[in-house]
C-alpha positions in Angstrom: -20.6 -24.7 122.3 -19.7 -21.2 124.1 -15.9 -20.6 123.6 -13.5 -18.1 124.6 -12.4 -17.0 121.0 -13.9 -17.3 117.4 -12.9 -20.2 114.9 -9.4 -20.4 113.2 -9.0 -19.4 110.0 -9.9 -16.2 107.6 -12.5 -14.3 109.5 -14.0 -12.4 106.2 -17.3 -10.9 107.5 -18.4 -9.3 110.7 -21.4 -7.9 111.6 -23.1 -6.2 114.8 -26.9 -5.5 115.1 -26.0 -3.8 118.6 -23.5 -3.5 121.2 -23.8 -7.3 122.1 -25.0 -9.3 119.6 -23.0 -10.0 116.3 -21.8 -12.8 113.8 -18.6 -13.5 112.3 -18.3 -15.7 109.4 -15.1 -16.9 107.4 -13.0 -20.4 106.4 -10.0 -21.7 104.7 -10.7 -21.9 100.9 -10.3 -25.4 98.9 -6.4 -26.3 98.6 -5.4 -29.7 99.4 -8.2 -30.5 101.8 -11.8 -29.8 101.9 -12.7 -26.2 102.6 -13.5 -25.2 106.4 -16.2 -22.9 107.1 -17.8 -21.6 110.1 -20.3 -18.8 111.7 -19.8 -17.5 115.1 -22.4 -15.9 117.5 -21.9 -13.6 120.1 -24.5 -11.9 122.6 -22.1 -10.3 125.0 -20.0 -8.4 123.0 -17.5 -10.9 121.7 -16.5 -11.8 125.5 -17.9 -15.6 124.3 -18.7 -17.0 121.0 -20.5 -20.0 120.0 -20.0 -22.2 116.9 -23.3 -22.2 114.8 -22.9 -25.3 112.3 -25.2 -24.9 109.3 -26.1 -27.5 107.1 -24.8 -26.2 103.7 -21.9 -27.2 101.2 -20.5 -23.8 100.1 -17.3 -22.5 99.9 -16.0 -20.1 102.9 -18.1 -17.5 103.8 -16.9 -14.1 102.3 -19.2 -11.9 104.3 -22.6 -11.9 106.9 -25.2 -8.9 107.1 -28.2 -8.8 109.5 -31.1 -6.7 109.9 -32.0 -7.6 113.4 -31.0 -10.9 115.7 -33.0 -13.2 113.5 -32.8 -12.4 109.7 -29.6 -12.1 108.0 -27.8 -13.8 104.8 -24.1 -14.8 104.4 -22.3 -14.5 101.1 -20.0 -17.5 100.3 -16.7 -17.1 97.9 -18.4 -19.0 95.2 -21.2 -16.7 95.0 -23.7 -18.9 96.9 -26.1 -16.6 99.3 -27.8 -18.3 102.4 -30.3 -16.7 104.5 -31.6 -17.4 108.0 -34.7 -16.0 109.7 -33.8 -17.9 113.1 -30.1 -15.6 113.9 -28.6 -19.2 112.5 -30.0 -21.1 115.1 
């Protein structure tokens, strides 16, 4: 789903592999409700963002890092490391 802005919450990690392609990850830590977590992706320099759902039960993301448009890692507040080789798809 394309959207004009990134997800609400704490945007902790932002990484661009070039001027157009980037990711942002974050969320809200546990409190009285379940934690929220998200990864958003842009291919147009941040004009629009697409939410990328991931099937991993980790705390909110602390940081994201990519070496190209496909291979990247995200680290969660609990120390979990998540890897993608498909750009997060």
